[in-house]
C-alpha positions in Angstrom: -5.4 -7.3 -12.8 -2.6 -5.3 -11.2 0.4 -7.5 -10.6 1.7 -7.0 -7.0 5.1 -5.7 -6.4 6.8 -7.7 -3.7 9.6 -6.0 -1.7 11.6 -8.8 0.0 14.2 -8.3 2.7 16.6 -11.2 2.2 19.5 -11.4 4.6 22.2 -13.6 3.3 20.2 -16.7 4.3 19.1 -19.9 2.7 15.4 -19.1 3.6 15.6 -15.6 2.1 17.2 -17.0 -1.1 14.7 -19.8 -1.3 11.7 -17.5 -0.9 12.9 -15.0 -3.4 13.6 -17.7 -5.9 10.2 -19.3 -5.2 8.4 -16.1 -6.0 10.5 -15.3 -9.0 10.0 -18.8 -10.4 6.3 -18.7 -10.2 4.5 -18.0 -13.5 2.4 -15.2 -12.0 4.6 -12.4 -13.3 5.2 -11.0 -9.8 7.7 -8.3 -9.6 10.2 -9.1 -6.8 12.6 -6.5 -5.6 15.3 -7.4 -3.0 15.7 -4.7 -0.5 19.1 -3.2 0.4 17.8 -1.1 3.2 20.0 -0.9 6.4 17.6 1.4 8.3 13.8 1.7 8.6 14.0 5.1 6.8 15.8 3.5 3.9 13.2 0.7 3.8 10.3 3.2 3.8 12.0 5.0 0.9 12.2 1.7 -1.0 8.5 1.0 -0.4 7.7 4.4 -1.8 10.1 4.2 -4.7 8.9 0.8 -5.8 5.3 1.3 -4.9 5.4 -2.1 -3.1 2.1 -3.9 -2.4 3.6 -6.7 -0.4 6.5 -6.8 2.1 8.1 -10.2 2.7 10.3 -10.3 5.9 12.1 -13.0 7.8 11.1 -13.1 11.5 14.7 -12.3 12.5 14.7 -9.1 10.4 15.0 -5.9 12.4 12.1 -4.6 10.3 9.9 -7.4 11.7 10.0 -6.1 15.2 6.9 -4.5 16.8 8.1 -0.8 16.6 9.0 -1.1 12.9 5.8 -3.0 12.0 3.7 -0.5 13.8 5.3 2.4 11.9 5.0 0.6 8.6 1.3 -0.3 9.1 0.5 3.2 10.3 2.2 4.7 7.1 0.7 2.1 4.8 -2.5 0.7 6.2 -3.3 -1.3 3.0 0.2 -2.8 2.8 0.3 -6.6 3.1 3.2 -7.6 5.4 4.2 -11.3 5.4 6.6 -12.4 8.1 8.1 -15.9 7.6 9.3 -17.7 10.7 12.5 -19.5 9.8 12.1 -22.0 12.5 8.6 -23.4 11.9 7.3 -22.2 8.5 4.5 -20.1 10.1 3.5 -17.1 8.0 2.4 -14.1 10.1 0.2 -12.0 7.8 -0.5 -8.5 8.9 -4.1 -8.4 8.1 -4.8 -10.1 11.4 -4.3 -13.5 9.9 -1.9 -16.4 10.5 -1.3 -19.3 8.3 0.8 -22.5 8.5 2.7 -22.8 5.3 2.3 -26.4 4.1 3.3 -25.9 0.5 4.8 -23.1 -1.7 1.2 -22.5 -3.0 0.3 -21.1 0.4 2.8 -18.3 0.1 1.9 -17.5 -3.5 -1.8 -17.3 -2.6 -1.2 -14.9 0.2 0.9 -12.6 -2.0 -1.6 -12.7 -4.9 -4.4 -11.7 -2.5 -2.9 -8.2 -2.1 
């Protein structure tokens, strides 16, 4: 089984820190890389350099906007993009799927399905 590489955009926020730690603490051996991208072009380079399978974004991230998501999904149609809403725990999964996160297992199952 190929272990997914998760590229996570974590602003200096409690949610970003918690999500990254949750993934790192799981015993699934997931590779989590925190992005340092400031622009969409830098983010695309990180996706390529790290061969990311999953992108984890906070809803407030500039890369979670419609224009950026459209470009990412056009460039990487098989990329799993998970957007976490900081206000209500909804996960928007760009495979035309939405899921209410009720436990940390929900997030882990989505990432592992990549």
